[in-house]
C-alpha atoms as a printed R data frame, in Angstrom:
    type eleno elety resid chain resno       x       y       z
1   ATOM     1    CA   UNK     A     1  -1.005   9.160 -20.662
2   ATOM     2    CA   UNK     A     2  -2.824   7.627 -23.584
3   ATOM     3    CA   UNK     A     3  -6.612   7.226 -23.637
4   ATOM     4    CA   UNK     A     4  -6.173   3.465 -23.951
5   ATOM     5    CA   UNK     A     5  -4.078   3.474 -20.762
6   ATOM     6    CA   UNK     A     6  -6.740   5.459 -18.951
7   ATOM     7    CA   UNK     A     7  -9.387   2.930 -19.963
8   ATOM     8    CA   UNK     A     8  -7.094   0.011 -19.103
9   ATOM     9    CA   UNK     A     9  -6.352   1.333 -15.607
10  ATOM    10    CA   UNK     A    10 -10.065   1.180 -14.792
11  ATOM    11    CA   UNK     A    11  -9.445  -2.544 -14.483
12  ATOM    12    CA   UNK     A    12  -7.861  -1.901 -11.080
13  ATOM    13    CA   UNK     A    13 -11.362  -1.953  -9.573
14  ATOM    14    CA   UNK     A    14 -11.553  -5.661 -10.430
15  ATOM    15    CA   UNK     A    15  -8.246  -6.743  -8.845
16  ATOM    16    CA   UNK     A    16  -8.913  -8.055  -5.348
17  ATOM    17    CA   UNK     A    17  -6.376  -7.542  -2.596
18  ATOM    18    CA   UNK     A    18  -6.134  -9.866   0.431
19  ATOM    19    CA   UNK     A    19  -7.650 -12.694  -1.626
20  ATOM    20    CA   UNK     A    20  -5.759 -15.258   0.443
21  ATOM    21    CA   UNK     A    21  -7.089 -13.991   3.797
22  ATOM    22    CA   UNK     A    22 -10.536 -14.113   5.390
23  ATOM    23    CA   UNK     A    23 -11.965 -10.588   5.187
24  ATOM    24    CA   UNK     A    24 -15.323  -9.004   5.898
25  ATOM    25    CA   UNK     A    25 -15.109  -6.716   2.890
26  ATOM    26    CA   UNK     A    26 -13.130  -6.938  -0.310
27  ATOM    27    CA   UNK     A    27 -10.484  -4.387  -1.105
28  ATOM    28    CA   UNK     A    28  -9.312  -3.703  -4.628
29  ATOM    29    CA   UNK     A    29  -6.260  -2.110  -6.203
30  ATOM    30    CA   UNK     A    30  -8.123   1.050  -7.236
31  ATOM    31    CA   UNK     A    31  -9.402   1.657  -3.697
32  ATOM    32    CA   UNK     A    32  -5.935   1.000  -2.287
33  ATOM    33    CA   UNK     A    33  -4.236   3.352  -4.762
34  ATOM    34    CA   UNK     A    34  -6.737   6.116  -3.976
35  ATOM    35    CA   UNK     A    35  -5.985   5.665  -0.279
36  ATOM    36    CA   UNK     A    36  -2.231   5.749  -0.888
37  ATOM    37    CA   UNK     A    37  -2.556   8.990  -2.876
38  ATOM    38    CA   UNK     A    38  -4.575  10.578  -0.072
39  ATOM    39    CA   UNK     A    39  -2.010   9.538   2.536
40  ATOM    40    CA   UNK     A    40   0.715  11.048   0.335
41  ATOM    41    CA   UNK     A    41  -1.263  14.288   0.216
42  ATOM    42    CA   UNK     A    42  -1.672  14.232   4.001
43  ATOM    43    CA   UNK     A    43   2.026  13.627   4.675
44  ATOM    44    CA   UNK     A    44   3.148  16.304   2.210
45  ATOM    45    CA   UNK     A    45   0.495  18.788   3.383
46  ATOM    46    CA   UNK     A    46  -0.838  18.867  -0.166
47  ATOM    47    CA   UNK     A    47   2.565  19.672  -1.661
48  ATOM    48    CA   UNK     A    48   3.349  16.339  -3.290
49  ATOM    49    CA   UNK     A    49   4.958  16.551  -6.693
50  ATOM    50    CA   UNK     A    50   2.939  15.436  -9.690
51  ATOM    51    CA   UNK     A    51   5.457  12.620 -10.087
52  ATOM    52    CA   UNK     A    52   4.857  11.363  -6.532
53  ATOM    53    CA   UNK     A    53   1.067  11.505  -6.937
54  ATOM    54    CA   UNK     A    54   1.305   9.666 -10.252
55  ATOM    55    CA   UNK     A    55   3.434   7.010  -8.573
56  ATOM    56    CA   UNK     A    56   0.888   6.707  -5.737
57  ATOM    57    CA   UNK     A    57  -1.985   6.245  -8.169
58  ATOM    58    CA   UNK     A    58  -0.142   3.811 -10.437
59  ATOM    59    CA   UNK     A    59   2.202   1.920  -8.105
60  ATOM    60    CA   UNK     A    60   0.133  -1.287  -8.367
61  ATOM    61    CA   UNK     A    61  -1.454  -0.842 -11.799
62  ATOM    62    CA   UNK     A    62   0.538  -3.750 -13.269
63  ATOM    63    CA   UNK     A    63  -1.505  -6.001 -10.983
64  ATOM    64    CA   UNK     A    64  -4.334  -5.598 -13.493
65  ATOM    65    CA   UNK     A    65  -2.361  -8.071 -15.598
66  ATOM    66    CA   UNK     A    66  -0.640 -10.104 -12.867
67  ATOM    67    CA   UNK     A    67  -3.189 -10.086 -10.069
68  ATOM    68    CA   UNK     A    68  -2.204  -9.252  -6.512
69  ATOM    69    CA   UNK     A    69   0.660 -11.543  -5.541
70  ATOM    70    CA   UNK     A    70   0.513 -11.942  -1.740
71  ATOM    71    CA   UNK     A    71   3.432 -10.275   0.043
72  ATOM    72    CA   UNK     A    72   4.576 -13.491   1.768
73  ATOM    73    CA   UNK     A    73   5.041 -15.150  -1.631
74  ATOM    74    CA   UNK     A    74   7.372 -12.369  -2.747
75  ATOM    75    CA   UNK     A    75   9.212 -11.986   0.573
76  ATOM    76    CA   UNK     A    76   9.907 -15.720   0.846
77  ATOM    77    CA   UNK     A    77  10.892 -16.136  -2.810
78  ATOM    78    CA   UNK     A    78  13.421 -13.541  -4.003
79  ATOM    79    CA   UNK     A    79  13.357 -15.065  -7.502
80  ATOM    80    CA   UNK     A    80   9.602 -14.547  -7.764
81  ATOM    81    CA   UNK     A    81   9.909 -11.010  -6.409
82  ATOM    82    CA   UNK     A    82  12.611 -10.158  -8.965
83  ATOM    83    CA   UNK     A    83  10.612 -11.702 -11.813
84  ATOM    84    CA   UNK     A    84   7.458  -9.835 -10.754
85  ATOM    85    CA   UNK     A    85   9.357  -6.544 -10.500
86  ATOM    86    CA   UNK     A    86  10.744  -7.088 -14.003
87  ATOM    87    CA   UNK     A    87   7.293  -7.982 -15.368
88  ATOM    88    CA   UNK     A    88   5.609  -5.030 -13.636
89  ATOM    89    CA   UNK     A    89   8.254  -2.625 -14.988
90  ATOM    90    CA   UNK     A    90   7.713  -4.000 -18.509
91  ATOM    91    CA   UNK     A    91   3.922  -3.707 -18.204
92  ATOM    92    CA   UNK     A    92   4.190  -0.155 -16.924
93  ATOM    93    CA   UNK     A    93   6.460   0.676 -19.847
94  ATOM    94    CA   UNK     A    94   3.981  -0.790 -22.318
95  ATOM    95    CA   UNK     A    95   1.210   1.278 -20.755
96  ATOM    96    CA   UNK     A    96   3.308   4.418 -20.939
97  ATOM    97    CA   UNK     A    97   2.856   5.194 -17.260
98  ATOM    98    CA   UNK     A    98   6.494   5.175 -16.255
99  ATOM    99    CA   UNK     A    99   7.130   8.271 -14.258
100 ATOM   100    CA   UNK     A   100  10.405   9.971 -13.554
101 ATOM   101    CA   UNK     A   101  12.510   8.394 -10.842
102 ATOM   102    CA   UNK     A   102  11.278   9.394  -7.399
103 ATOM   103    CA   UNK     A   103  13.678  11.223  -5.125
104 ATOM   104    CA   UNK     A   104  14.811   9.131  -2.141
105 ATOM   105    CA   UNK     A   105  12.504  11.177   0.098
106 ATOM   106    CA   UNK     A   106   9.551  10.650  -2.241
107 ATOM   107    CA   UNK     A   107  10.238   6.915  -2.406
108 ATOM   108    CA   UNK     A   108  10.111   6.766   1.413
109 ATOM   109    CA   UNK     A   109   6.836   8.693   1.482
110 ATOM   110    CA   UNK     A   110   5.312   6.367  -1.121
111 ATOM   111    CA   UNK     A   111   6.440   3.239   0.729
112 ATOM   112    CA   UNK     A   112   5.107   4.594   4.030
113 ATOM   113    CA   UNK     A   113   1.772   5.534   2.432
114 ATOM   114    CA   UNK     A   114   1.481   2.136   0.724
115 ATOM   115    CA   UNK     A   115   2.017   0.305   4.004
116 ATOM   116    CA   UNK     A   116  -0.070   2.684   6.108
117 ATOM   117    CA   UNK     A   117  -3.028   2.220   3.772
118 ATOM   118    CA   UNK     A   118  -2.733  -1.518   4.403
119 ATOM   119    CA   UNK     A   119  -2.721  -0.804   8.131
120 ATOM   120    CA   UNK     A   120  -5.878   1.335   7.836
121 ATOM   121    CA   UNK     A   121  -7.648  -1.418   5.913
122 ATOM   122    CA   UNK     A   122  -6.634  -3.941   8.576
123 ATOM   123    CA   UNK     A   123  -7.893  -1.649  11.345
124 ATOM   124    CA   UNK     A   124 -11.240  -1.342   9.560
125 ATOM   125    CA   UNK     A   125 -11.434  -5.117   9.196
126 ATOM   126    CA   UNK     A   126 -10.777  -5.547  12.909
127 ATOM   127    CA   UNK     A   127 -13.419  -2.913  13.718
128 ATOM   128    CA   UNK     A   128 -15.902  -5.001  11.701
129 ATOM   129    CA   UNK     A   129 -15.180  -8.019  13.893
130 ATOM   130    CA   UNK     A   130 -12.427  -9.728  11.918
131 ATOM   131    CA   UNK     A   131  -9.828 -10.745  14.498
132 ATOM   132    CA   UNK     A   132  -8.203 -12.996  11.886
133 ATOM   133    CA   UNK     A   133  -6.695  -9.857  10.339
134 ATOM   134    CA   UNK     A   134  -4.473  -9.187  13.364
135 ATOM   135    CA   UNK     A   135  -1.341 -10.967  12.040
136 ATOM   136    CA   UNK     A   136  -1.513  -8.828   8.904
137 ATOM   137    CA   UNK     A   137  -2.247  -5.682  10.893
138 ATOM   138    CA   UNK     A   138   0.801  -6.299  13.066
139 ATOM   139    CA   UNK     A   139   2.920  -7.010   9.970
140 ATOM   140    CA   UNK     A   140   2.075  -3.519   8.706
141 ATOM   141    CA   UNK     A   141   2.934  -2.059  12.117
142 ATOM   142    CA   UNK     A   142   6.301  -3.865  12.244
143 ATOM   143    CA   UNK     A   143   7.191  -2.556   8.824
144 ATOM   144    CA   UNK     A   144   6.143   1.012   9.603
145 ATOM   145    CA   UNK     A   145   7.971   1.043  12.924
146 ATOM   146    CA   UNK     A   146  11.151  -0.343  11.378
147 ATOM   147    CA   UNK     A   147  11.085   1.467   8.031
148 ATOM   148    CA   UNK     A   148   8.769   4.403   8.589
149 ATOM   149    CA   UNK     A   149   9.411   8.052   7.988
150 ATOM   150    CA   UNK     A   150  11.719   9.555  10.567
151 ATOM   151    CA   UNK     A   151  11.178  13.077  11.870
152 ATOM   152    CA   UNK     A   152   8.031  13.645   9.818
153 ATOM   153    CA   UNK     A   153   5.342  15.165  12.036
154 ATOM   154    CA   UNK     A   154   2.526  14.126   9.699
155 ATOM   155    CA   UNK     A   155   3.702  10.502   9.628
156 ATOM   156    CA   UNK     A   156   3.992  10.701  13.416
157 ATOM   157    CA   UNK     A   157   0.356  11.881  13.522
158 ATOM   158    CA   UNK     A   158  -0.681   8.844  11.488
159 ATOM   159    CA   UNK     A   159   1.214   6.468  13.754
160 ATOM   160    CA   UNK     A   160  -0.280   8.248  16.783
161 ATOM   161    CA   UNK     A   161  -3.734   7.580  15.357
162 ATOM   162    CA   UNK     A   162  -2.870   3.877  15.193
163 ATOM   163    CA   UNK     A   163  -1.445   3.787  18.753
164 ATOM   164    CA   UNK     A   164  -4.563   5.515  20.131
165 ATOM   165    CA   UNK     A   165  -6.736   3.026  18.243
166 ATOM   166    CA   UNK     A   166  -4.739   0.177  19.807
167 ATOM   167    CA   UNK     A   167  -5.285   1.577  23.301
168 ATOM   168    CA   UNK     A   168  -9.018   2.011  22.683
169 ATOM   169    CA   UNK     A   169  -9.246  -1.623  21.546
170 ATOM   170    CA   UNK     A   170  -7.039  -2.759  24.426
171 ATOM   171    CA   UNK     A   171  -4.953  -4.703  21.925
172 ATOM   172    CA   UNK     A   172  -1.459  -5.825  22.805
173 ATOM   173    CA   UNK     A   173   1.076  -6.367  20.101
174 ATOM   174    CA   UNK     A   174   2.814  -9.727  20.368
175 ATOM   175    CA   UNK     A   175   5.991 -10.265  18.376
176 ATOM   176    CA   UNK     A   176   5.646 -13.430  16.270
177 ATOM   177    CA   UNK     A   177   7.979 -16.280  17.126
């Protein structure tokens, strides 16, 4: 990595996530990426490859230039999602932070960690009294239950933490119509 890229990536602290949702506390891309990297380390019992850790730290760095595009915008507009993916890939190339291709197993770990970090943030928001976060919290849960890591005891531990939290809060998941 170049020094200029290192300095540029500091800008991630200024990119707000969840800017289209009422929150008690702001979250930024740098905080999120740090959380994702720590979840990767937890799942891999500290044995993540350098490539996977680099991907965890830099997976959203292009948002320094684009801002955080809300997930519903991308999921409802495949053209926008494709254009953003192309733009993010180009920006990452310009920054020189393209890493080697992740293995399929590493890609699953990264995706799980990315989504689980969103779930943790949502749980914290709810704990601070923000019930408006519940639709987002349940979106993370739906994704993790449908696309999560299979047969990974550490991922199971993380999901168990969530299920115990749900029981403590006496929350009931309701499938959206």
